[in-house]
TORLO-259400 format. One record per residue (C-alpha): residue number from 1; x, y, z. Coordinates in pm, 1 decimal. Example, Ala and Ser with C-alpha at 12.3 -4.5 7.8 and 13.67 -1.06 7.14 Angstrom:
+-----+----------+----------+----------+
!   n !       xx !       yy !       zz !
+-----+----------+----------+----------+
!   1 !   1230.0 !   -450.0 !    780.0 !
!   2 !   1367.0 !   -106.0 !    714.0 !
+-----+----------+----------+----------+
END
This chain:
+-----+----------+----------+----------+
!   n !       xx !       yy !       zz !
+-----+----------+----------+----------+
!   1 !  13055.0 !  16215.7 !   9362.5 !
!   2 !  13353.9 !  15984.2 !   9378.9 !
!   3 !  13307.5 !  15622.5 !   9278.8 !
!   4 !  13459.1 !  15324.3 !   9456.0 !
!   5 !  13408.1 !  15114.2 !   9142.2 !
!   6 !  13682.6 !  15088.6 !   8884.4 !
!   7 !  13628.5 !  15091.1 !   8509.4 !
!   8 !  13634.4 !  14747.5 !   8347.0 !
!   9 !  13549.7 !  14562.2 !   8028.3 !
!  10 !  13343.5 !  14249.0 !   7964.1 !
!  11 !  13386.5 !  14018.3 !   7665.3 !
!  12 !  13061.5 !  13926.6 !   7493.0 !
!  13 !  13043.2 !  13559.1 !   7409.6 !
!  14 !  12907.3 !  13436.4 !   7079.8 !
!  15 !  12688.3 !  13164.9 !   7228.0 !
!  16 !  12316.1 !  13126.0 !   7152.1 !
!  17 !  12218.0 !  13193.1 !   7513.6 !
!  18 !  12157.2 !  13467.2 !   7769.2 !
!  19 !  12473.9 !  13635.6 !   7899.4 !
!  20 !  12476.8 !  13843.5 !   8217.8 !
!  21 !  12701.9 !  14149.9 !   8176.9 !
!  22 !  12644.5 !  14381.9 !   8476.1 !
!  23 !  12487.0 !  14254.2 !   8796.0 !
!  24 !  12410.7 !  14577.9 !   8981.6 !
!  25 !  12545.2 !  14666.2 !   9325.7 !
!  26 !  12822.9 !  14637.1 !   9435.0 !
!  27 !  12962.1 !  14589.9 !   9082.2 !
!  28 !  12785.9 !  14912.3 !   8966.6 !
!  29 !  12586.4 !  15193.0 !   9128.5 !
!  30 !  12265.4 !  15010.5 !   9032.6 !
!  31 !  12287.1 !  14945.3 !   8657.2 !
!  32 !  12219.3 !  14591.1 !   8538.0 !
!  33 !  12286.7 !  14462.2 !   8189.2 !
!  34 !  12284.1 !  14145.7 !   7981.0 !
!  35 !  12276.9 !  14009.5 !   7628.4 !
!  36 !  11953.0 !  13841.1 !   7522.1 !
!  37 !  11944.6 !  13583.8 !   7240.1 !
!  38 !  11607.1 !  13483.6 !   7092.2 !
!  39 !  11547.3 !  13216.9 !   6828.8 !
!  40 !  11286.3 !  13289.5 !   6557.2 !
!  41 !  10934.2 !  13304.9 !   6703.6 !
!  42 !  11057.0 !  13334.4 !   7064.4 !
!  43 !  10993.6 !  13624.2 !   7303.7 !
!  44 !  11158.8 !  13744.1 !   7623.9 !
!  45 !  10822.5 !  13755.3 !   7805.3 !
!  46 !  10617.9 !  14056.8 !   7911.1 !
!  47 !  10758.2 !  14236.2 !   8212.4 !
!  48 !  10768.6 !  14584.0 !   8366.6 !
!  49 !  11057.2 !  14823.4 !   8412.1 !
!  50 !  10902.7 !  14915.0 !   8751.4 !
!  51 !  11095.6 !  15218.2 !   8881.1 !
!  52 !  11379.7 !  15167.8 !   8631.3 !
!  53 !  11447.4 !  15293.3 !   8281.1 !
!  54 !  11580.8 !  15055.4 !   8016.8 !
!  55 !  11783.0 !  15082.6 !   7698.9 !
!  56 !  11784.0 !  14804.4 !   7436.6 !
!  57 !  12064.8 !  14795.4 !   7175.8 !
!  58 !  11983.2 !  14548.5 !   6897.1 !
!  59 !  12281.0 !  14360.8 !   6753.9 !
!  60 !  12130.2 !  14104.7 !   6514.3 !
!  61 !  11799.4 !  14004.1 !   6359.5 !
!  62 !  11460.8 !  14169.0 !   6348.8 !
!  63 !  11169.0 !  14176.2 !   6584.2 !
!  64 !  10897.0 !  14369.7 !   6753.6 !
!  65 !  10883.7 !  14559.9 !   7081.2 !
!  66 !  10528.2 !  14528.6 !   7219.0 !
!  67 !  10436.0 !  14787.3 !   7481.1 !
!  68 !  10165.4 !  14750.2 !   7744.6 !
!  69 !   9966.8 !  15039.6 !   7594.4 !
!  70 !   9922.2 !  14841.1 !   7270.0 !
!  71 !  10195.4 !  15014.8 !   7069.1 !
!  72 !  10425.5 !  14792.3 !   6862.4 !
!  73 !  10765.1 !  14911.1 !   6743.2 !
!  74 !  10985.0 !  14744.5 !   6480.1 !
!  75 !  11330.9 !  14664.5 !   6619.2 !
!  76 !  11638.3 !  14488.0 !   6491.2 !
!  77 !  12007.4 !  14516.0 !   6408.8 !
!  78 !  12122.8 !  14876.1 !   6423.6 !
!  79 !  11825.0 !  15002.6 !   6628.1 !
!  80 !  11815.1 !  15128.2 !   6986.2 !
!  81 !  11497.4 !  15143.5 !   7197.8 !
!  82 !  11432.9 !  15338.0 !   7518.3 !
!  83 !  11172.8 !  15213.4 !   7766.5 !
!  84 !  11062.1 !  15455.9 !   8041.3 !
!  85 !  10987.4 !  15357.7 !   8403.2 !
!  86 !  10663.5 !  15170.8 !   8483.4 !
!  87 !  10628.8 !  15035.4 !   8125.8 !
!  88 !  10507.5 !  14684.3 !   8044.0 !
!  89 !  10693.9 !  14547.4 !   7742.4 !
!  90 !  10798.3 !  14233.1 !   7554.0 !
!  91 !  11045.8 !  14171.0 !   7271.9 !
!  92 !  10962.0 !  13905.9 !   7011.2 !
!  93 !  11177.8 !  13772.5 !   6729.9 !
!  94 !  10972.7 !  13808.4 !   6409.8 !
!  95 !  11259.4 !  13726.8 !   6174.5 !
!  96 !  11403.4 !  13407.1 !   6030.6 !
!  97 !  11735.6 !  13427.8 !   6217.0 !
!  98 !  11843.5 !  13497.2 !   6574.6 !
!  99 !  11752.8 !  13829.0 !   6740.5 !
! 100 !  12009.6 !  13946.3 !   6992.7 !
! 101 !  12030.3 !  14261.8 !   7196.5 !
! 102 !  12194.7 !  14419.4 !   7498.1 !
! 103 !  11972.0 !  14560.1 !   7769.8 !
! 104 !  12082.6 !  14816.8 !   8028.0 !
! 105 !  11851.7 !  14883.2 !   8322.8 !
! 106 !  11914.9 !  15160.0 !   8575.9 !
! 107 !  11715.1 !  15319.7 !   8858.1 !
! 108 !  11534.6 !  15626.9 !   8729.1 !
! 109 !  11625.8 !  15952.2 !   8900.8 !
! 110 !  11338.6 !  16165.6 !   9024.7 !
+-----+----------+----------+----------+
END
């Protein structure tokens, strides 16, 4: 399948704030992405992947990935987490410094 999109790069900023990276169509075929920055004790807020799958790539800090089924996974710098479709989840900073990560969300293929 030929793509009408061209390859490109995005510079990550070093600011203590959310940064949108990919916005979905028409920029991509449906993938969305951003960099999340959480201060100690903060969380992104529980939400669902709905019919999407999600990849989290942790850049700094340490935290916890809480899943809707009650599971809790340790996350932090150097870790990658996969979240399947229809999964409630939340990321909380449990460390003493900032927790930052990149998320990539894409429609799940049947």
